[in-house]
N, C-alpha and C positions, 0 to 999 in steps of 0.2 A: 232767184238765187238767194239763199239765206245770208244774212250778215255774218261775217267772221270776226269775232272779237279777240283781243289780245289774250284774254283769259276767260275761264268760265265765271270767275267772280265778277268781272266787268260785265259780262252778259247778264248776270243776275241783277246787278245794280242798274244796268240800263233798262231792264224790264220794269224795275220799281220806278225809275225816273219817268218812263213812259206812262205808267199809271198816274203819277203826279201831274203830268202834263194833261192827260185826259180828264183829270178831276179839276183842272184849272188852277192848281196850286203852283205849277211851274210853267213859265212862258214857253211858247214854241221855239223862240229864238234860243233860249237857254238849252232846251232839249236838243236842238240842232247842233249847237256847240259841243254839248256833252257827247252826242252820237259820234261826231267827228273824232273826238279824243279816244273813244273806245274801240273804234274800228282798227283792224290790222293795218299798220302803216305800209305804204307802197313807196319803195325807194328804187332808184335806178340800179340796174344790175350791169356789171362789167361783162364783157364777152366771155371771160374765163369762168365767171360765176354761172352763166347760162350753160356752158359746156359741162361744168361740174355737176349741176343739177340734173342734166340729162343723163350723164354717165352714172350718177348715183342711182337714178331710177332705172338704169339698165335698159334704156330705150334707144332705138335708132332715131336718126333725125326724122325719118318718115313717120314713125309711130308717135314721137313727141309732138310733131306738127299736127298730127291728127287729133291728139288730145286737146291741143290749144286752138284748133280750128284755123290754122294758118298753113301756108305752103311749106314744103320741105326747103325750098330755096330761101324763104325768109328766115327759118331757123338757122340755116347755114350762114346767112348774112349777119345774123345776131352774133353767132359764135365767132365770126371773123372780125366783128366790130365795124362792119360796113353800114349797118343800120342798128338802131336801138329800139327795143320794144317800148310801146307807149299804151296808154289807155287800158282797155280791157285785157290786152295781151300781157301787159306788165302786171296787172292785178292777178291774173291766172298764174303767171310765173312765180309771183310772190307766194301765193297759196301752195303751189307745188313745192317750192323751196322749204316752206314751213311744215307742210303736212303730207307731201308725196302726191303722186299722180292720182291715187285713189280719191283724193279730196275733190277732184274735178271730173272724175269718171262718171 
């Protein structure tokens, strides 16, 4: 999966920084720190936000779950606040919130 940056400008700057690292001008540690600052941030989502994202995308829980590669029951639990998305699921939800379901299709 390609990295998703906060903006196109940051993606371009990151590419230049990668070239500097490969040339030995910038340390790998500095590059790692820079990379982390450029990537789309992942923040916890409230149950209402998850429901809002799904409704905005005009998807049933079953369809939404299929896109996220989780069960329908898990989407339901997220929307009721019984469980919270973590890891890859949270990253995918963040990308869908920002760019729509098409971003992960």
